[in-house]
N, C-alpha and C positions, 0 to 999 in steps of 0.2 A: 183344330185343323191337324190333319195327319202329316207325317214326315213326307209321304208321297205328294200330297197336294202342295205343301210348302216347296218341295224340291221342283215340282212341275212349274210353279210360278217363278221360282228363282231362275230356272233354265230359260224360260220364255223371256223374262226381263233382261237376262244377260244378252240375248240376241236382239233386244229392242223390237220384238214382234208383238203384234196384237193377238188376242185370243183367236180372233177370226182367221188371221193369216196362218197360224199354227194349225188350226182345225182343217183348213182347206189343204194345206201341204200334207197332212197326215190322213186325209180321207175320213175325218170325223165331223159330225155336225157341230156347229158353233155352240149349241145348247149343251150337248154332251161334254164338250171340252170345258165349258164354264163349270159344269157340275163336277168334273174331275178336279179342277183347280180349287173349287170351293169345299171339296171334301164330301159332297152329297153322294157321289158315286165313285166307283173305281172301274177302270176299263178292263175288258177281257185281255188275256195274255197276248193275243195277236196285236191289239192296239198298243199295249205296253211296249212291245218290241219296236213297233213303228215309232212311238214317241221317244224311246231311248235312242234309237238310231238317229232320229231327226236332231236331237239335242247333243249327240255325240257322247253319251254317258252309258254306263252299264245299267242293267236292270236293278242290281243291288244298290247302285248309287241313286237311281230314281226312286227306289222304294225306301231309302233311308237306312239301308243295312250297311252301307259304306259311304264315306264322305264324298261329296261332289268334288270334281277335280279342279274347282275354282271357288274362290270366296265370293261373298256378296260384293257386287260392284257399287 
């Protein structure tokens, strides 16, 4: 699993949201979001920006280039 997919899952769990809820709020299909979290696929830049904004993190933090601003809950 990549740092991106792990960070995506960490961010979602921190908000106590389901994959489906995040997908709807970000305009992504549920299947695509599940694939992002499982590491099967990576989103295009436009969707990365939407996800980072939704979770309140930077692109570097979401990609694993910088630490997330919160620890594992």
